[in-house]
KOLNUGU-993224 format. One record per residue: residue number from 1; x, y, z of N, C-alpha, C, CB in turn; residue in one letter. Coordinates in pm, 1 decimal, padded with zeros to 6 digits. Glycine has a CB too. Layout:
> NUM, X, Y, Z, X, Y, Z, X, Y, Z, X, Y, Z, a
...
END
This chain:
> 1, 10899.9, 09518.0, 02638.0, 10931.1, 09658.7, 02554.4, 10832.0, 09731.8, 02617.8, 10914.8, 09662.3, 02377.9, m
> 2, 10901.5, 09831.2, 02647.6, 10837.2, 09944.9, 02754.1, 10734.5, 10064.9, 02666.9, 10988.5, 10041.1, 02838.7, m
> 3, 10634.3, 10063.9, 02756.4, 10575.6, 10172.4, 02691.4, 10510.1, 10286.7, 02790.9, 10471.6, 10113.5, 02598.4, h
> 4, 10406.8, 10384.9, 02719.5, 10410.8, 10515.9, 02836.2, 10281.6, 10464.2, 02938.8, 10369.5, 10708.6, 02749.4, q
> 5, 10305.1, 10517.6, 03073.4, 10223.9, 10484.8, 03178.4, 10281.0, 10378.9, 03220.1, 10090.1, 10468.7, 03154.5, h
> 6, 10397.2, 10318.5, 03218.8, 10446.2, 10223.2, 03302.0, 10389.5, 10051.1, 03267.1, 10402.0, 10279.6, 03448.8, n
> 7, 10323.3, 10057.9, 03156.0, 10266.8, 09961.6, 03099.8, 10384.9, 09878.1, 03040.0, 10164.7, 10010.5, 03006.3, l
> 8, 10401.2, 09730.4, 03050.9, 10515.9, 09658.5, 03006.5, 10444.0, 09542.1, 02899.7, 10605.3, 09590.7, 03146.9, t
> 9, 10495.2, 09505.0, 02789.3, 10409.4, 09422.2, 02746.6, 10527.8, 09286.5, 02744.0, 10329.1, 09479.4, 02598.7, w
> 10, 10472.4, 09187.2, 02787.1, 10528.1, 09022.3, 02801.0, 10449.2, 08931.0, 02692.9, 10491.2, 08949.3, 02972.9, r
> 11, 10553.0, 08846.0, 02638.9, 10460.2, 08743.1, 02533.5, 10537.9, 08623.7, 02627.1, 10495.0, 08746.4, 02311.8, q
> 12, 10355.7, 08566.7, 02682.6, 10366.9, 08449.6, 02733.6, 10375.7, 08329.2, 02698.6, 10308.8, 08443.3, 02783.4, d
> 13, 10325.3, 08335.8, 02552.2, 10370.0, 08219.3, 02454.4, 10354.0, 08242.3, 02317.9, 10298.3, 08096.2, 02477.5, t
> 14, 10372.8, 08185.9, 02226.3, 10342.7, 08222.7, 02092.8, 10238.1, 08298.8, 02058.8, 10330.2, 08127.2, 02026.3, e
> 15, 10102.4, 08249.2, 02103.4, 10002.4, 08310.4, 02078.9, 09950.2, 08410.7, 02191.1, 09919.6, 08218.2, 02044.2, t
> 16, 09991.9, 08464.2, 02297.2, 09922.9, 08540.0, 02413.8, 10067.0, 08648.6, 02479.4, 09850.6, 08400.0, 02551.8, s
> 17, 09996.5, 08723.1, 02506.7, 10089.6, 08870.6, 02555.7, 09976.5, 08923.2, 02678.4, 10113.3, 09025.0, 02391.3, w
> 18, 10087.4, 08972.7, 02769.9, 10011.2, 09046.3, 02889.6, 10063.7, 09158.2, 02910.8, 10008.5, 08981.6, 03018.2, s
> 19, 09971.1, 09274.0, 02944.3, 10017.0, 09406.0, 02958.1, 10059.3, 09386.9, 03125.8, 09889.7, 09532.7, 02913.0, a
> 20, 10148.6, 09429.0, 03172.7, 10140.0, 09467.7, 03314.5, 10173.5, 09629.7, 03360.3, 10240.6, 09372.0, 03386.0, v
> 21, 10145.8, 09624.9, 03480.6, 10175.4, 09727.9, 03547.6, 10242.5, 09738.4, 03679.8, 10080.7, 09777.5, 03552.6, a
> 22, 10338.9, 09760.1, 03693.3, 10389.8, 09704.4, 03798.8, 10400.7, 09538.6, 03875.4, 10335.8, 09778.4, 03862.9, g
> 23, 10324.4, 09489.8, 03927.5, 10294.1, 09353.6, 03952.2, 10174.7, 09315.0, 03906.7, 10299.8, 09322.3, 04078.9, d
> 24, 10107.8, 09383.8, 03841.3, 09966.2, 09371.3, 03796.8, 09915.4, 09295.9, 03670.6, 09923.6, 09496.0, 03781.2, r
> 25, 09869.4, 09224.6, 03675.9, 09827.4, 09224.0, 03508.5, 09727.4, 09292.3, 03449.9, 09790.8, 09103.4, 03462.1, v
> 26, 09733.5, 09393.9, 03343.6, 09649.7, 09464.7, 03325.1, 09511.8, 09442.7, 03216.0, 09724.2, 09555.3, 03305.8, v
> 27, 09621.8, 09338.8, 03136.4, 09524.4, 09310.5, 03014.6, 09607.4, 09143.1, 02935.5, 09530.0, 09488.7, 02879.5, a
> 28, 09541.6, 09128.3, 02847.7, 09594.1, 08996.9, 02828.4, 09525.6, 09005.5, 02657.7, 09529.2, 08857.8, 02959.6, r
> 29, 09641.9, 08988.8, 02555.7, 09605.4, 08954.0, 02418.7, 09602.2, 08833.2, 02378.1, 09674.6, 09005.7, 02337.7, i
> 30, 09525.0, 08740.1, 02270.2, 09560.8, 08601.9, 02258.6, 09533.8, 08584.2, 02070.8, 09445.6, 08491.9, 02378.9, s
> 31, 09610.4, 08531.8, 02008.7, 09555.2, 08513.4, 01917.8, 09497.5, 08424.1, 01876.4, 09597.8, 08533.9, 01866.1, l
> 32, 09371.9, 08441.7, 01815.2, 09258.1, 08348.6, 01768.9, 09277.1, 08344.2, 01626.8, 09107.3, 08397.6, 01806.1, e
> 33, 09117.7, 08379.2, 01563.5, 09119.9, 08441.1, 01438.9, 09163.8, 08548.9, 01419.4, 09026.2, 08449.5, 01393.1, r
> 34, 09173.6, 08638.0, 01525.8, 09254.3, 08762.2, 01534.6, 09301.7, 08798.2, 01664.8, 09182.0, 08872.0, 01486.6, q
> 35, 09348.5, 08905.9, 01708.0, 09428.9, 08929.2, 01827.3, 09312.3, 09005.1, 01905.2, 09579.7, 09018.8, 01801.6, y
> 36, 09300.4, 08914.1, 02001.7, 09153.8, 08937.4, 02110.8, 09223.6, 08996.1, 02233.0, 09053.6, 08770.2, 02166.3, e
> 37, 09149.5, 09128.4, 02273.0, 09215.4, 09174.4, 02380.1, 09115.2, 09174.2, 02469.6, 09283.0, 09297.5, 02365.9, l
> 38, 09159.6, 09152.8, 02609.2, 09039.8, 09155.2, 02720.5, 09115.6, 09217.0, 02874.6, 08968.8, 08966.4, 02744.6, t
> 39, 09090.8, 09333.4, 02884.3, 09128.3, 09356.1, 03027.9, 09109.0, 09282.7, 03164.3, 09080.7, 09454.7, 03049.3, s
> 40, 09180.7, 09301.5, 03257.4, 09151.0, 09208.0, 03366.6, 08979.7, 09213.2, 03437.6, 09268.7, 09249.0, 03484.5, a
> 41, 08954.3, 09350.6, 03419.2, 08829.6, 09380.6, 03496.6, 08732.4, 09367.0, 03401.7, 08821.7, 09517.7, 03565.1, d
> 42, 08766.7, 09331.3, 03273.1, 08653.6, 09345.8, 03129.5, 08599.6, 09474.3, 03104.0, 08513.0, 09256.2, 03141.9, g
> 43, 08695.9, 09572.6, 03150.3, 08628.9, 09703.9, 03093.3, 08665.8, 09714.0, 02923.7, 08697.3, 09851.4, 03184.7, a
> 44, 08767.0, 09634.7, 02908.6, 08817.6, 09649.8, 02744.1, 08799.0, 09544.5, 02696.0, 08961.4, 09683.3, 02706.0, v
> 45, 08741.6, 09526.8, 02587.6, 08760.0, 09440.2, 02497.5, 08784.9, 09481.1, 02323.4, 08647.7, 09363.1, 02523.5, r
> 46, 08826.4, 09397.2, 02275.6, 08874.4, 09435.1, 02128.9, 08869.4, 09313.5, 02048.1, 09026.1, 09495.6, 02122.2, g
> 47, 08853.3, 09320.9, 01926.3, 08941.4, 09207.1, 01808.3, 09000.9, 09301.0, 01722.3, 08837.6, 09088.4, 01700.1, s
> 48, 09115.5, 09262.9, 01720.6, 09209.2, 09309.9, 01599.4, 09290.7, 09272.1, 01497.6, 09272.9, 09359.0, 01628.7, h
> 49, 09302.0, 09317.1, 01395.3, 09404.5, 09201.2, 01288.9, 09559.0, 09217.6, 01292.6, 09371.5, 09224.4, 01112.3, s
> 50, 09565.6, 09313.4, 01375.6, 09713.4, 09327.2, 01391.6, 09753.3, 09353.1, 01546.3, 09765.9, 09450.5, 01298.0, a
> 51, 09865.0, 09257.4, 01611.9, 09898.5, 09278.2, 01746.1, 09915.0, 09432.4, 01808.0, 10021.7, 09205.8, 01760.9, l
> 52, 09980.4, 09515.2, 01711.3, 09980.7, 09653.2, 01761.9, 09884.8, 09762.1, 01777.4, 10052.3, 09701.1, 01705.0, g
> 53, 09763.7, 09703.4, 01693.0, 09654.5, 09783.9, 01722.1, 09580.2, 09739.7, 01841.0, 09569.3, 09790.5, 01611.5, s
> 54, 09581.8, 09602.9, 01894.9, 09547.9, 09557.2, 01999.9, 09616.9, 09603.4, 02118.7, 09551.3, 09440.4, 01986.0, a
> 55, 09725.7, 09635.7, 02098.5, 09805.0, 09704.7, 02207.0, 09786.4, 09835.5, 02241.4, 09928.9, 09700.7, 02182.0, q
> 56, 09784.0, 09898.5, 02119.3, 09759.0, 10081.1, 02092.0, 09624.9, 10093.1, 02156.4, 09746.9, 10147.6, 01900.6, a
> 57, 09480.1, 10021.5, 02134.9, 09387.2, 10013.2, 02204.7, 09391.0, 10017.2, 02374.1, 09342.2, 09913.0, 02154.8, q
> 58, 09475.7, 09923.9, 02426.5, 09452.7, 09887.6, 02560.0, 09559.9, 10023.0, 02619.0, 09499.5, 09702.5, 02599.3, l
> 59, 09657.5, 10035.5, 02579.7, 09780.7, 10181.7, 02580.5, 09685.3, 10328.2, 02613.5, 09875.0, 10209.6, 02376.7, e
> 60, 09606.0, 10326.5, 02480.8, 09504.2, 10448.5, 02503.0, 09426.9, 10453.8, 02602.4, 09418.3, 10465.9, 02410.0, a
> 61, 09328.7, 10334.3, 02676.4, 09284.6, 10317.2, 02780.1, 09310.8, 10362.0, 02894.8, 09284.0, 10237.9, 02785.9, w
> 62, 09435.3, 10271.9, 02895.8, 09504.9, 10282.9, 03036.5, 09575.9, 10430.6, 03048.9, 09626.3, 10156.2, 03054.3, y
> 63, 09580.3, 10525.2, 02953.2, 09647.4, 10627.0, 02974.1, 09524.8, 10712.1, 03016.5, 09736.9, 10670.4, 02857.0, q
> 64, 09427.8, 10695.9, 02944.0, 09318.4, 10781.4, 02966.2, 09247.1, 10747.5, 03171.6, 09188.2, 10726.6, 02810.7, w
> 65, 09243.8, 10585.6, 03166.1, 09208.2, 10554.6, 03305.3, 09327.8, 10619.4, 03422.9, 09197.2, 10380.6, 03312.8, e
> 66, 09425.0, 10600.2, 03388.6, 09544.1, 10699.5, 03447.7, 09540.2, 10803.2, 03482.9, 09629.1, 10725.6, 03388.0, s
> 67, 09446.9, 10872.3, 03391.1, 09459.9, 11028.3, 03391.9, 09347.5, 11048.9, 03488.4, 09440.6, 11113.6, 03236.5, s
> 68, 09188.8, 11005.7, 03467.3, 09093.5, 10990.1, 03558.9, 09110.3, 10952.7, 03660.5, 09019.6, 10936.1, 03533.6, v
> 69, 09203.2, 10871.9, 03715.8, 09211.4, 10842.0, 03870.1, 09358.5, 10899.2, 03929.1, 09198.3, 10664.7, 03897.6, d
> 70, 09411.2, 10963.8, 03846.2, 09521.2, 11068.2, 03887.0, 09640.5, 10988.4, 03910.0, 09486.2, 11157.0, 04021.6, g
> 71, 09634.8, 10864.7, 03847.9, 09787.7, 10810.6, 03887.8, 09897.0, 10857.0, 03796.3, 09797.4, 10647.7, 03884.1, h
END
């Protein structure tokens, strides 16, 4: 599924997902007790009751980060 700012979500296993920008993994989400989000650089972390909420957190951060960096 494609999202804004060139992020693509890919399901790696039944309980894990990766956010990919180009050929770079930006973040991972794993289903433990909740959906646990961790960005590749460790700047973003979150625990969510829904996968969509974890994805939305990362996408908002990525949009902000991209605008600050001028991407």
